[in-house]
Each structure stands twice: as structure tokens, then as C-alpha cells.
C-alpha positions in Angstrom: 6.1 -124.0 -212.6 2.7 -123.4 -211.1 2.3 -125.5 -207.4 -0.3 -128.0 -207.2 -1.2 -131.0 -205.0 0.9 -133.3 -206.6 4.3 -131.3 -206.9 4.1 -129.2 -203.5 7.4 -128.9 -202.3 7.2 -130.3 -198.1 10.2 -129.3 -196.5 9.0 -130.6 -193.0 6.2 -132.2 -191.5 4.4 -133.2 -188.1 1.4 -133.5 -186.3 1.2 -129.8 -185.5 3.4 -128.3 -188.3 3.9 -128.0 -191.8 6.9 -126.1 -193.8 6.4 -125.8 -197.7 9.4 -124.5 -200.1 7.1 -121.8 -201.7 7.5 -121.2 -205.6 8.1 -117.8 -206.6 4.6 -116.7 -207.8 2.9 -119.0 -205.1 0.6 -116.9 -202.7 0.3 -118.0 -199.3 -3.1 -116.6 -198.7 -6.0 -115.6 -200.8 -6.4 -112.2 -201.9 -7.9 -110.1 -204.7 -6.2 -112.1 -207.6 -8.3 -114.9 -206.9 -5.6 -117.5 -207.4 -5.4 -120.5 -205.5 -3.4 -119.9 -202.4 -0.8 -122.7 -200.8 -2.8 -122.7 -197.6 -5.7 -124.3 -199.7 -3.6 -126.5 -201.4 -2.2 -127.7 -198.4 -5.7 -128.4 -196.8 -6.4 -130.7 -199.4 -2.8 -132.0 -199.1 -3.7 -133.1 -195.7 -7.4 -134.2 -196.5 -6.1 -136.6 -199.1 -2.8 -138.1 -197.5 -4.8 -138.6 -194.2 -8.2 -139.3 -195.4 -9.6 -136.3 -193.1 -13.4 -136.3 -193.5 -15.1 -132.4 -193.2 -13.2 -129.4 -193.1 -9.4 -129.5 -192.6 -7.9 -126.9 -189.9 -4.8 -125.4 -191.2 -3.1 -121.8 -189.9 -1.0 -119.5 -191.6 2.1 -118.6 -189.0 3.6 -116.0 -191.5 4.1 -115.0 -195.1 6.1 -114.5 -197.7 5.9 -111.9 -200.7 4.2 -113.6 -203.8 7.4 -113.1 -205.9 9.6 -114.5 -203.3 10.7 -118.2 -202.9 11.7 -120.2 -199.7 10.2 -121.4 -196.6 6.9 -120.5 -195.3 5.4 -122.5 -192.0 1.7 -123.5 -191.6 0.1 -125.1 -188.7 -1.9 -128.2 -188.5 -3.6 -127.3 -185.4 -4.8 -124.8 -183.2 -2.0 -125.1 -180.4 0.4 -125.4 -183.4 -1.0 -122.2 -184.6 -0.7 -120.3 -181.3 2.3 -121.2 -180.1 4.3 -120.6 -183.4 2.8 -117.4 -183.7 4.2 -116.6 -179.7 7.5 -117.4 -181.3 7.6 -115.5 -184.3 6.5 -112.7 -182.0 9.2 -113.0 -179.4 11.7 -113.5 -182.6 12.5 -116.8 -181.4 12.7 -118.0 -184.6 15.8 -117.3 -186.9 15.2 -117.2 -190.6 18.0 -116.9 -192.8 17.5 -115.5 -196.6 19.4 -115.4 -199.6 19.3 -112.6 -202.1 21.0 -112.1 -205.1 21.9 -108.5 -206.3 23.7 -106.9 -209.7 25.4 -104.2 -207.3 27.9 -105.2 -204.7 27.7 -103.2 -201.2 30.5 -101.1 -200.3 31.0 -103.6 -197.6 31.3 -107.3 -197.6 29.6 -107.5 -194.3 27.2 -105.0 -192.3 24.3 -104.2 -190.7 21.6 -101.9 -192.2 19.3 -99.3 -190.2 16.6 -97.7 -191.9 13.4 -96.0 -191.0 10.2 -97.8 -193.4 7.4 -96.2 -194.7 4.9 -98.1 -196.5 2.5 -96.6 -199.2 -0.5 -98.8 -199.1 -1.8 -97.4 -202.8 1.4 -99.0 -204.5 2.0 -101.7 -201.8 5.8 -100.4 -201.7 7.9 -99.3 -198.4 10.5 -96.7 -198.8 13.8 -96.7 -196.9 14.8 -93.5 -195.2 18.0 -92.8 -193.3 16.2 -91.1 -190.6 13.0 -91.6 -188.8 10.2 -89.8 -190.6 6.2 -89.7 -190.1 4.8 -93.1 -189.8 7.9 -95.2 -190.5 9.3 -98.0 -188.7 12.8 -98.6 -187.5 14.2 -101.6 -189.9 17.6 -103.4 -188.9 18.9 -106.5 -191.2 22.6 -107.9 -191.2 24.2 -109.6 -194.3 27.1 -111.0 -195.7 28.7 -111.6 -199.3 28.9 -115.3 -199.4 29.3 -115.8 -203.5 30.0 -114.0 -206.6 30.1 -114.2 -210.0 30.7 -112.2 -213.3 27.7 -110.5 -213.2 26.0 -111.2 -209.7 26.7 -111.3 -206.1 24.8 -113.6 -203.1 24.2 -112.4 -200.2 23.2 -113.9 -197.0 20.9 -112.1 -194.7 19.4 -112.4 -191.5 16.7 -109.9 -190.0 16.7 -108.2 -186.8 13.3 -106.6 -187.3 10.0 -107.9 -189.9 8.8 -104.7 -191.9 6.9 -104.7 -194.9 9.0 -105.7 -198.1 12.0 -105.1 -195.8 15.1 -106.9 -197.5 13.8 -105.4 -201.1 13.5 -101.9 -199.6 16.6 -101.8 -197.8 18.7 -103.2 -200.3 17.6 -101.1 -202.9 18.2 -98.1 -200.6 22.3 -98.9 -200.7 22.1 -99.2 -204.5 21.8 -103.0 -204.4 18.3 -103.9 -205.7 17.5 -107.8 -205.7 17.6 -109.4 -209.3 14.1 -109.1 -211.3 12.5 -106.9 -208.6 11.1 -104.3 -210.8 9.4 -102.7 -208.2 12.6 -101.4 -206.3 14.6 -100.4 -209.1 15.9 -103.7 -210.9 16.1 -102.8 -214.7 14.4 -106.4 -216.0 12.3 -109.1 -214.7 13.0 -112.7 -214.2 11.7 -114.8 -216.5 9.6 -116.7 -213.8 8.0 -113.3 -213.1 10.1 -113.3 -209.5 12.6 -112.3 -207.7 15.9 -113.6 -206.6 15.1 -113.9 -202.8 14.9 -117.0 -201.2 13.9 -118.1 -197.8 16.8 -120.4 -197.5 16.4 -121.7 -193.8 14.1 -121.4 -190.5 15.3 -123.1 -187.2 13.1 -123.1 -183.5 12.1 -125.1 -181.1 9.2 -127.0 -181.5 6.6 -125.3 -179.2 4.7 -128.6 -178.4 7.8 -131.3 -178.7 10.3 -128.9 -177.3 12.9 -130.3 -179.8 15.1 -128.1 -182.1 13.8 -127.8 -185.8 16.0 -126.6 -188.5 14.7 -126.6 -192.2 16.9 -125.8 -195.1 15.5 -125.0 -198.7 16.8 -126.2 -201.8 17.1 -122.9 -204.2 15.0 -122.7 -207.3 16.2 -124.5 -210.4 14.6 -122.2 -212.8 16.5 -118.6 -211.9 20.7 -117.9 -211.7 21.3 -119.9 -208.9 22.9 -122.5 -210.5 25.8 -120.2 -211.2 26.9 -119.8 -207.8 26.6 -123.6 -207.4 24.4 -124.0 -204.8 21.4 -126.0 -204.1 
């Protein structure tokens, strides 16, 4: 399903911040495809909802890969953008991801440490066991939280934020994400997305100084139902 102003999934909203549950296939910011990004849709949403004249301010705080679903945060004010960006930079934002993989990792719970090198030509990162020239250290923590006859559901917390980090590191240990052709899964998903979902986000509101914790329902058009999760 394509996201429009009518069906955009707002997960959290106040005067400074809007958090959206992104559908797989949505782009966060404009790119060479020319497809309408979530940032433009949100500007229109704010303009209509609050009857704002002229241009609407909306800042992109962070991004999610196009085939990934889940929570992505935007700022409605320049103060919100500056302060939220600082929280992300200081790693004071807790983000939890869910991933569905076909091959179970050797251990039900563990930490993966690799060195990732991005190839801009094919927009892909390769994970190495040891540092190579141009690589960056990547650390994530995972645990198995559910399984079905064919697939396994992993919960993932990032310690670093590298390009395609979860996708590349899981592929490196032989557990590529369902639907992720770029990183070695055999078949694409029906919605052309991958079974990686930014499940939750938590932080101290940079202006209100109150705790914010948001959880995103999983997609309804994929395999998530097999695990009985919502």
C-alpha cells in the first residue's frame, strides 16, 4: 500500500516532533527516483491539519532504508530538529528493530562485531571480520524472540549506526533478512520490502524533558502474522 496524506500512520505528534510508522517502500527524503517522500507528505499533513499558510517547516532527523518499515522521526520546529539531532549524535535515543530471518543464528542471543565498508557504486555495505581500509566498526546486539516452521524473529539493538548495518551483519553470519535480495535472500517479498521493522524508539523529549516511548505495529501485508505479533 502506498502512503498518502489520508492514510499516513502517525505514531506520535506534538508541537516539536512527529514520528511516523513508515511503510516498506516509502522514502524518507526526496531522491533521484522522483517519488514523493514522507517529508513532503508530512508537510502537507501539517499544513492541512493546522491550516498553516505559506511554507511549512519540517526537518528530517534520521532515516530508514526504503525497503524497511517502522518508526522514523521528523521535527516540526528548528529547535526540535537541532536538539533531536544532538540526541541521536550522542546516542541518547534507544531504537529497537525486529528482523525476520530464514536461518537461525548459532546462538539465541549475542553481540555481532564487524567492520563495514560501503560501496557507493552499488549502495551496499560489506561486513568484514577484521578492519580493512575504509571500513567502520559496527556493533549490534540481538536475541531470538520467536520462531515458526520456517523463520526466526530477532530483536536487535544497535550500538553503532552504519550504512545498512543490520542487513549486512546478519547476512555475514548467514542469516539474511527475509526479502533482502541485495544481501543474499533468495526471494523478494510481495510488497518489494524486506522484513526489517523499526519497532520502537525511546528518548527524553529535548524540550519538554519528559520520557517519550513509541512502539510501531508490525506490517499487516507480510509474514509478521505467523508470529502472532502486532
